[in-house]
C-alpha angles and dihedrals in degrees: 000000000000088000089063093249119137121208125211101215091199092054112007115195121223087223090065093056115103123180090217089062092047094049094045093048098043092048088060099043112092124219117228091024087287092296094135137112126251139061092286135042114253099247129212087239091059091044089053091053090051091051090055090053091048092049088055092047092051090050090056094243125355121355120221114288095248092051093050092049093046089050091054090050098039093110094035096124089065091075084074105029102027129232111296120191114251097251090056092048088054091053092050091052127180096351092066093042091051093054091045092051093050091051092046091052092052091049092048094049091048087058096043093251124133112277088235114031118239113256097252092052092046091050094050091051092044091054092051090046090055092051090050090051090052092051093046094045095049097040106032113012101056099252119149112241094247091049091051091049091050094050102038106015126244114286115244121255120327094352090088090064097056110124119214128196124186116241131198122282091249092053092047092048094051093044090051092050092047093049091045092054091052096044096044091050091050091048092051091048090051091050093050090052093057122089114270115267100027094095102036091121091060097048104086102120136031123234 
């Protein structure tokens, strides 16, 4: 990594995870294999920022701090392994999913999140991720509206009218870092406010 960190893909350590590496990598990884319209690729970093906004919208305001941080990091492993389209992931099978899961666990623990996200948190992020996919498919990736609705479902209410516009890698990287700083601080404050012992499973690495 540009930070000088080296990751063991077989057993990645949370101590080797740096947000600067994540932001830099995700800002340069294109969604939809780069098959999108516009002057810039729609990066995984920008997608992650959108998913945070959608998680908040679905929560009717602002989602809990840990959910917002997990949403920002939900595609974190892709700073190492890239963003593969779903059909290719299916062909690769369990080998790919195992590597992805190990990286995700290391990223979560580095941020004092549970190694494996609780089901309600995972579902909330998955729903927001699906809405983002619909918006990207229908606005950037050449999908007809009906096709996007069939594949990803139609977003509820006003969420279907959100307009997205790809930005440069540098803009996406800085926006990701800025949002990360805010969300991580809020998450740590929320953890410190909870009674001792309730979050021991999430405290595996220090910021």
